[in-house]
C-alpha positions as CSV (number, residue, x, y, z in Angstrom):
1,M,-39.1,-40.2,-39.8
2,N,-37.5,-39.2,-37.1
3,L,-35.0,-36.2,-37.2
4,S,-33.0,-35.2,-34.2
5,I,-30.6,-32.3,-33.9
6,E,-28.5,-31.7,-30.8
7,I,-26.6,-28.5,-30.4
8,F,-23.8,-28.6,-27.6
9,I,-22.4,-24.7,-26.4
10,H,-19.2,-24.7,-24.3
11,I,-18.2,-21.5,-23.2
12,Q,-15.1,-21.4,-21.2
13,V,-14.7,-18.5,-18.6
14,M,-11.1,-17.9,-17.7
15,A,-10.9,-16.6,-14.2
16,K,-8.1,-15.9,-12.1
17,T,-7.3,-15.9,-8.3
18,I,-6.3,-12.5,-6.6
19,M,-5.3,-12.1,-2.9
20,V,-6.7,-9.1,-1.0
21,S,-6.3,-8.0,2.5
22,N,-9.4,-8.9,4.6
23,E,-10.5,-5.1,5.0
24,I,-10.7,-4.8,1.0
25,Y,-13.0,-8.0,1.0
26,K,-15.5,-6.8,3.7
27,E,-15.7,-3.9,1.5
28,L,-16.2,-5.6,-1.6
29,K,-18.7,-8.3,0.4
30,A,-20.6,-5.4,1.3
31,R,-20.8,-3.9,-2.0
32,K,-21.6,-7.3,-3.8
33,N,-25.5,-8.0,-3.1
34,D,-26.4,-9.9,-6.0
35,K,-24.0,-9.0,-7.9
36,S,-20.5,-10.8,-8.6
37,F,-17.2,-9.7,-7.6
38,S,-16.1,-9.4,-11.2
39,E,-18.8,-6.9,-11.5
40,I,-18.0,-5.0,-8.5
41,I,-14.6,-4.3,-9.4
42,T,-15.3,-3.3,-12.7
43,S,-17.4,-0.7,-11.5
44,L,-15.4,0.6,-9.3
45,I,-12.9,1.0,-11.7
46,E,-15.1,2.6,-14.2
47,K,-16.2,5.0,-11.4
48,K,-12.5,5.8,-10.8
49,E,-11.6,6.3,-14.5
50,R,-14.8,8.6,-15.1
51,K,-14.0,10.7,-11.6
52,T,-10.2,11.1,-13.4
53,V,-11.5,12.6,-16.6
54,K,-14.5,14.6,-15.3
55,N,-12.1,16.4,-12.5
56,L,-9.3,16.7,-14.9
57,F,-10.4,20.4,-15.7
58,D,-11.0,21.3,-12.2
59,E,-7.9,20.2,-10.9
60,C,-5.9,21.7,-13.5
61,F,-8.2,25.2,-13.5
62,G,-6.2,28.0,-12.4
63,L,-3.1,26.3,-12.3
64,L,-1.1,29.0,-14.1
65,E,-2.8,32.1,-12.1
66,G,-0.3,34.4,-11.0
67,D,2.4,33.3,-13.6
68,K,3.6,36.7,-15.3
69,E,3.8,34.7,-18.9
70,Y,0.4,33.3,-18.5
71,D,-1.1,36.5,-17.2
72,K,0.5,38.4,-20.2
73,I,-0.8,36.3,-22.7
74,M,-4.5,36.0,-21.3
75,N,-4.4,39.9,-21.2
76,D,-3.5,39.7,-24.7
77,L,-6.1,37.2,-25.6
78,K,-8.6,39.3,-23.8
79,K,-7.9,42.5,-25.4
80,G,-7.7,40.4,-28.9
81,W,-11.1,39.0,-28.1
82,K,-12.6,42.5,-27.4
83,K,-11.5,44.1,-30.6
84,W,-12.8,41.1,-32.6
85,T,-16.3,41.4,-31.1
86,E,-16.3,45.1,-31.2
87,E,-15.4,44.6,-34.9
88,Y,-17.8,41.5,-35.9
89,A,-20.3,40.9,-33.4
């Protein structure tokens, strides 16, 4: 008795055509190595997103310094923190 089992797997990958300038194409091609263009673009997007989130505090730190209301609030917080540490720490 011969038993034969055949399995066919079909994976459909959707692709889109985009236009980029010659300069951008050259940049992508230079970074490509053994990766696909999709992998390169994905990597660049992820790096941009990480950089944006990572630097959010750096960009905002000190933004309100010099503002009278901010300075008053920070002064009050420092006094409150000092009082709390003297009593409980």
